[in-house]
NUDREN-689347 format. One record per residue (C-alpha): residue in three letters; x, y, z. Coordinates in steps of 0.5 Angstrom, whole numbers, plus 2048, in hexadecimal, padded with zeros to 3 digits. Example, Ala and Ser with C-alpha at 12.3 -4.5 7.8 and 13.67 -1.06 7.14 Angstrom:
+------+-----+-----+-----+
| resn |   x |   y |   z |
+------+-----+-----+-----+
|  ala | 819 | 7F7 | 810 |
|  ser | 81B | 7FE | 80E |
+------+-----+-----+-----+
This chain:
+------+-----+-----+-----+
| resn |   x |   y |   z |
+------+-----+-----+-----+
|  met | 897 | 8D1 | 952 |
|  gln | 89A | 8D2 | 959 |
|  his | 898 | 8CC | 95E |
|  val | 893 | 8CE | 963 |
|  arg | 88E | 8CA | 968 |
|  ile | 887 | 8CC | 967 |
|  leu | 883 | 8CC | 96E |
|  ala | 87B | 8CC | 96E |
|  phe | 878 | 8CE | 975 |
|  his | 870 | 8CC | 975 |
|  ser | 86A | 8D0 | 978 |
|  ser | 867 | 8CF | 97F |
|  gln | 862 | 8C9 | 97F |
|  ser | 866 | 8C6 | 979 |
|  his | 86D | 8C2 | 978 |
|  ser | 872 | 8C1 | 973 |
|  gly | 86D | 8BD | 96E |
|  gln | 86A | 8C4 | 96C |
|  trp | 870 | 8C5 | 967 |
|  arg | 870 | 8BE | 964 |
|  ala | 86D | 8C2 | 95D |
|  leu | 873 | 8C7 | 95E |
|  gln | 878 | 8C2 | 95F |
|  gln | 876 | 8BE | 958 |
|  asp | 876 | 8C5 | 955 |
|  ile | 87D | 8C7 | 957 |
|  his | 880 | 8C0 | 956 |
|  his | 87E | 8C1 | 94F |
|  his | 882 | 8C7 | 94E |
|  trp | 887 | 8C6 | 953 |
|  pro | 888 | 8BF | 954 |
|  asp | 88F | 8BF | 958 |
|  ser | 88C | 8C4 | 95D |
|  pro | 886 | 8C1 | 960 |
|  leu | 881 | 8C5 | 964 |
|  glu | 881 | 8C2 | 96B |
|  gly | 87B | 8C3 | 96F |
|  leu | 87C | 8C3 | 977 |
|  asp | 877 | 8C1 | 97C |
|  leu | 877 | 8C6 | 981 |
|  ile | 876 | 8C5 | 989 |
|  gly | 86F | 8C1 | 98A |
|  tyr | 86D | 8C0 | 983 |
|  gly | 86F | 8BA | 97E |
|  gln | 875 | 8B6 | 981 |
|  gly | 877 | 8BC | 984 |
|  pro | 879 | 8BC | 98C |
|  val | 874 | 8BC | 991 |
|  leu | 872 | 8C3 | 994 |
|  asp | 875 | 8C3 | 99B |
|  lys | 873 | 8C9 | 99F |
|  leu | 86D | 8CD | 9A0 |
|  ala | 86A | 8D1 | 999 |
|  ala | 86B | 8D8 | 99D |
|  asp | 872 | 8D6 | 99E |
|  phe | 874 | 8D4 | 997 |
|  arg | 879 | 8D9 | 992 |
|  phe | 87C | 8D9 | 98C |
|  asp | 882 | 8D7 | 98F |
|  asp | 87F | 8D0 | 991 |
|  glu | 87E | 8CF | 98A |
|  ile | 885 | 8D1 | 988 |
|  ala | 888 | 8CD | 98D |
|  ala | 884 | 8C7 | 98B |
|  leu | 886 | 8C8 | 984 |
|  gln | 88D | 8C8 | 986 |
|  ala | 88D | 8C3 | 98A |
|  thr | 88B | 8BE | 984 |
|  gly | 891 | 8C1 | 980 |
|  thr | 88D | 8C5 | 97B |
|  phe | 892 | 8CB | 97B |
|  ala | 898 | 8C6 | 97C |
|  asp | 89C | 8C8 | 976 |
|  asp | 89E | 8CE | 973 |
|  thr | 89A | 8CE | 96C |
|  pro | 896 | 8D4 | 96A |
|  leu | 88F | 8D3 | 96C |
|  val | 889 | 8D5 | 968 |
|  leu | 883 | 8D6 | 96D |
|  ile | 87B | 8D5 | 96B |
|  gly | 876 | 8D6 | 970 |
|  his | 86E | 8D6 | 971 |
|  ser | 86B | 8DA | 976 |
|  tyr | 86E | 8D8 | 97D |
|  gly | 873 | 8D5 | 979 |
|  gly | 874 | 8DB | 975 |
|  ala | 875 | 8DF | 97B |
|  leu | 87A | 8DA | 97E |
|  ala | 87E | 8DA | 977 |
|  leu | 87F | 8E2 | 978 |
|  arg | 882 | 8E1 | 97F |
|  leu | 887 | 8DC | 97D |
|  ala | 889 | 8E1 | 977 |
|  arg | 88A | 8E6 | 97C |
|  glu | 88E | 8E1 | 981 |
|  leu | 892 | 8DD | 97C |
|  gly | 894 | 8E3 | 978 |
|  asp | 898 | 8E2 | 971 |
|  arg | 897 | 8DB | 972 |
|  val | 890 | 8DC | 96F |
|  val | 890 | 8DE | 968 |
|  gly | 889 | 8DF | 967 |
|  val | 882 | 8DF | 96A |
|  ile | 87B | 8DD | 966 |
|  val | 875 | 8DE | 96B |
|  tyr | 86D | 8DE | 96A |
|  glu | 86A | 8E2 | 970 |
|  pro | 86F | 8E1 | 976 |
|  val | 86B | 8E3 | 97B |
|  ala | 870 | 8E7 | 980 |
|  phe | 86A | 8EA | 984 |
|  his | 870 | 8ED | 988 |
|  val | 870 | 8F3 | 983 |
|  leu | 869 | 8F5 | 984 |
|  pro | 868 | 8FC | 987 |
|  ala | 864 | 8FB | 98E |
|  ala | 85E | 8FF | 98B |
|  his | 85E | 8FD | 984 |
|  pro | 857 | 8F9 | 983 |
|  ala | 85B | 8F4 | 980 |
|  arg | 85F | 8F2 | 987 |
|  ser | 858 | 8F3 | 98A |
|  glu | 855 | 8EE | 985 |
|  ile | 85B | 8E8 | 986 |
|  val | 85B | 8E9 | 98E |
|  ala | 853 | 8E8 | 98E |
|  ile | 855 | 8E1 | 98B |
|  ala | 85B | 8E0 | 98F |
|  lys | 857 | 8E1 | 996 |
|  thr | 851 | 8DC | 994 |
|  met | 856 | 8D7 | 992 |
|  asp | 859 | 8D8 | 99A |
|  thr | 852 | 8D8 | 99D |
|  ser | 84F | 8D3 | 99A |
|  ser | 84F | 8CB | 999 |
|  leu | 854 | 8C8 | 994 |
|  ser | 84E | 8C7 | 98F |
|  gln | 84B | 8CE | 990 |
|  ala | 852 | 8D0 | 98F |
|  cys | 853 | 8CD | 989 |
|  ala | 84D | 8CF | 986 |
|  ala | 84F | 8D6 | 987 |
|  phe | 855 | 8D5 | 984 |
|  val | 853 | 8D1 | 97E |
|  asp | 84D | 8D6 | 97C |
|  tyr | 851 | 8DC | 97D |
|  trp | 856 | 8DA | 977 |
|  asn | 851 | 8D7 | 973 |
|  gln | 849 | 8D9 | 975 |
|  pro | 844 | 8D8 | 97A |
|  gly | 842 | 8D1 | 97A |
|  tyr | 848 | 8CE | 976 |
|  phe | 84A | 8CA | 97C |
|  ala | 843 | 8C7 | 97E |
|  ala | 843 | 8C4 | 976 |
|  leu | 849 | 8C1 | 977 |
|  pro | 849 | 8B9 | 978 |
|  pro | 849 | 8B7 | 97F |
|  arg | 84F | 8B3 | 97E |
|  leu | 853 | 8BA | 97C |
|  gln | 850 | 8BE | 981 |
|  arg | 853 | 8B9 | 987 |
|  ala | 85A | 8B9 | 984 |
|  met | 859 | 8C1 | 984 |
|  ile | 857 | 8C1 | 98B |
|  thr | 85D | 8BD | 98D |
|  gln | 861 | 8C2 | 98A |
|  gln | 85E | 8C8 | 98D |
|  arg | 862 | 8C9 | 993 |
|  lys | 868 | 8CA | 98E |
|  val | 864 | 8CF | 98A |
|  ser | 863 | 8D3 | 990 |
|  ala | 86B | 8D3 | 992 |
|  asp | 86C | 8D5 | 98B |
|  phe | 868 | 8DB | 98C |
|  his | 86C | 8DD | 993 |
|  ala | 872 | 8DC | 98F |
|  leu | 86F | 8E1 | 989 |
|  phe | 86D | 8E6 | 98E |
|  asp | 872 | 8E6 | 993 |
|  glu | 878 | 8E6 | 98E |
|  pro | 87C | 8EC | 990 |
|  ala | 87E | 8EF | 98A |
|  arg | 87B | 8F5 | 987 |
|  ala | 879 | 8F7 | 980 |
|  glu | 87F | 8FB | 97F |
|  asp | 884 | 8F5 | 981 |
|  tyr | 881 | 8F2 | 97A |
|  ala | 886 | 8F6 | 977 |
|  glu | 88C | 8F2 | 979 |
|  ile | 88A | 8ED | 974 |
|  ala | 890 | 8ED | 96F |
|  cys | 88D | 8E8 | 96A |
|  pro | 887 | 8E9 | 965 |
|  val | 880 | 8E8 | 967 |
|  trp | 87A | 8E6 | 963 |
|  leu | 874 | 8E7 | 967 |
|  leu | 86E | 8E4 | 964 |
|  his | 867 | 8E6 | 967 |
|  gly | 85F | 8E4 | 965 |
|  asn | 85B | 8EA | 963 |
|  gln | 855 | 8E5 | 967 |
|  ser | 859 | 8E5 | 96E |
|  pro | 857 | 8E8 | 974 |
|  leu | 859 | 8EF | 976 |
|  ser | 85E | 8EC | 97B |
|  ser | 862 | 8E9 | 976 |
|  arg | 862 | 8EE | 971 |
|  thr | 864 | 8F3 | 976 |
|  val | 86A | 8EF | 978 |
|  ala | 86C | 8EF | 970 |
|  asp | 86B | 8F6 | 96F |
|  ile | 86F | 8F8 | 976 |
|  leu | 875 | 8F3 | 974 |
|  ala | 875 | 8F5 | 96C |
|  ala | 876 | 8FC | 96F |
|  his | 87D | 8FA | 973 |
|  val | 880 | 8F4 | 970 |
|  pro | 885 | 8F7 | 96C |
|  val | 884 | 8F3 | 965 |
|  cys | 87D | 8F1 | 965 |
|  his | 87A | 8EE | 95F |
|  arg | 872 | 8EE | 960 |
|  ile | 86D | 8EA | 95D |
|  thr | 866 | 8E9 | 95D |
|  val | 862 | 8E3 | 95C |
|  asp | 85B | 8E2 | 95B |
|  ala | 85A | 8DE | 961 |
|  gly | 859 | 8DE | 968 |
|  his | 85E | 8DD | 96E |
|  met | 85E | 8D5 | 96D |
|  gly | 85F | 8D6 | 966 |
|  pro | 866 | 8D1 | 966 |
|  leu | 860 | 8CC | 968 |
|  thr | 85A | 8CD | 965 |
|  his | 85D | 8D0 | 95E |
|  pro | 864 | 8CE | 95D |
|  glu | 863 | 8CE | 956 |
|  arg | 862 | 8D6 | 957 |
|  val | 868 | 8D6 | 95C |
|  asn | 86E | 8D2 | 95A |
|  pro | 86F | 8D4 | 953 |
|  his | 871 | 8DB | 956 |
|  leu | 875 | 8D7 | 95B |
|  val | 879 | 8D4 | 956 |
|  gln | 87A | 8DA | 952 |
|  ala | 87C | 8DE | 958 |
|  leu | 881 | 8D8 | 959 |
|  his | 883 | 8D8 | 952 |
|  thr | 885 | 8E0 | 953 |
|  leu | 888 | 8DF | 95A |
|  leu | 88D | 8D9 | 957 |
|  ala | 88E | 8DC | 950 |
|  gly | 891 | 8E2 | 954 |
|  leu | 896 | 8DE | 958 |
|  asp | 899 | 8DB | 952 |
+------+-----+-----+-----+
């Protein structure tokens, strides 16, 4: 098997630990190609967010990854991502070109591809506006409940609520990066490598519609429906991870 590095980008309000079970699965199949879970700005052990949320862009996230030497060598890359991390993985696939040999993403929330008048855009814009105009705790509740179900945040243990509230400013920054990315849907035709695009059948309209649009523009796109919601990689890894592993099997076999 050709040697590759497998990088994984987590969702907003998360950290690299969300991939722990997948790391174990990948180590079982490919002990010489460990999954590298990366902490993004504002999460886990990642750098501190050092600018206003409204000014944050994917360029800032990529610069932080470059500063830590993430892309220092020329080893081929496989990129895995969920939600915000999935959208970042697709941006990197466009930017790094032939260096990326495959992308496997679960519901990449590339909101910038949603048409202005589409109900899906109106739905997620309403959440973004709530986050920008509310207290951190109210913004956090709006974000968490949207991707899960009403009342989900209120039912969490207070310790976990407090931890999430401390990260909420970066969540708002993530949304600005996702909406203000200048790429159009047509620009995703630049992705030269195969993409596996997973989406849940219980997910909100916004992420399902983004998946529809991306699948129509990415040249080599393998689309997979999973019996789960948007947070499937965290809430139902037993349903999601086998698809990720199978996609990796297919991808790596094609590189031999």
